[in-house]
Structure formats: C-alpha cells, structure tokens
C-alpha positions as CSV (number, residue, x, y, z in Angstrom):
1,M,5.7,4.2,-15.1
2,T,9.0,5.9,-14.6
3,P,9.3,8.6,-11.9
4,L,9.4,11.3,-14.7
5,E,6.2,9.9,-16.2
6,V,4.5,10.0,-12.8
7,K,5.6,13.6,-12.3
8,H,4.3,14.6,-15.7
9,A,1.0,12.8,-15.1
10,I,0.5,14.6,-11.8
11,E,1.1,17.9,-13.5
12,R,-1.2,17.1,-16.4
13,A,-3.9,16.2,-13.9
14,G,-3.6,19.7,-12.4
15,F,-1.9,18.5,-9.2
16,T,1.5,19.1,-7.6
17,Q,3.4,16.9,-5.2
18,A,2.6,19.5,-2.5
19,K,-1.1,19.4,-3.2
20,I,-1.2,15.6,-3.0
21,G,0.7,15.6,0.3
22,R,-1.6,18.2,1.8
23,K,-4.7,16.1,0.9
24,L,-3.6,13.2,3.0
25,D,-4.6,12.9,6.7
26,P,-2.1,13.3,8.3
27,P,-0.5,15.4,5.5
28,V,3.0,14.6,4.2
29,T,5.6,16.9,2.8
30,P,6.2,17.3,-1.0
31,Q,9.7,15.9,-0.3
32,A,8.1,12.7,1.1
33,V,5.8,12.4,-2.0
34,N,8.9,12.9,-4.2
35,R,10.8,10.1,-2.4
36,I,7.9,7.8,-2.8
37,I,7.6,8.6,-6.6
38,H,11.3,7.7,-6.9
39,A,10.9,4.5,-4.8
40,G,13.2,5.8,-2.1
41,A,10.3,5.0,0.3
42,I,7.1,3.1,0.1
43,S,3.7,4.3,1.4
44,A,0.5,2.6,0.3
45,R,-1.6,5.7,1.2
46,V,0.6,8.0,-0.9
47,H,0.6,5.5,-3.7
48,E,-3.2,5.5,-3.6
49,A,-3.4,9.3,-3.5
50,I,-1.1,9.6,-6.5
51,A,-3.0,6.9,-8.4
52,C,-6.3,8.6,-7.6
53,A,-4.9,12.0,-8.7
54,I,-3.8,10.7,-12.1
55,N,-6.6,8.2,-12.5
56,R,-4.4,5.1,-12.9
57,P,-4.2,1.9,-10.9
58,V,-1.3,1.6,-8.5
59,E,-0.3,-1.7,-10.2
60,E,0.2,0.3,-13.4
61,I,2.3,3.0,-11.7
62,W,4.4,0.7,-9.5
63,P,4.1,-2.8,-11.0
64,E,7.4,-3.9,-9.5
65,Y,5.9,-3.5,-6.0
66,Y,2.2,-4.3,-6.4
67,L,2.4,-7.1,-9.0
68,R,5.2,-8.8,-7.1
69,K,3.3,-8.4,-3.8
70,A,0.1,-9.9,-5.4
71,S,2.0,-12.9,-6.8
72,N,3.6,-13.6,-3.4
73,G,0.3,-13.8,-1.6
C-alpha cells in the first residue's frame, strides 16, 4: 500500500495517527506514526498497531519490508 492508501484506510477505520500512537505502550507521537507510514522509520509495534487498526496484514501494507525479511530467513 502507498502511504496515502494507508492514511485513508486509517481514516476509514475511524482512527487517526494520534489515536494509534496513544494506544501503544509506551505511546508514540503522531509524527512518529507518520514517519513510519512513509517508511522514514521502521517499527514493528507501530506496523502491527496500524495493521490491526485497518484490519490488514503487515505483509500487505509493507511488502517491501516483511516479504523481503521472510525470504531472507
């Protein structure tokens, strides 16, 4: 998915980047969530939170990271 598609999916699911960040323990800022959506940073726990919020597998949202990681062992 493109970053824009991820953002729209988050909105359609009734979430915001801020709400996703606040649900994490410890919480992260909306700016951190945004950086992760745009692949400027990688965080498995934020990826999982986003995937859960939009009901999609992380491999579908970020295949360039998770499918490559799986194929490398």
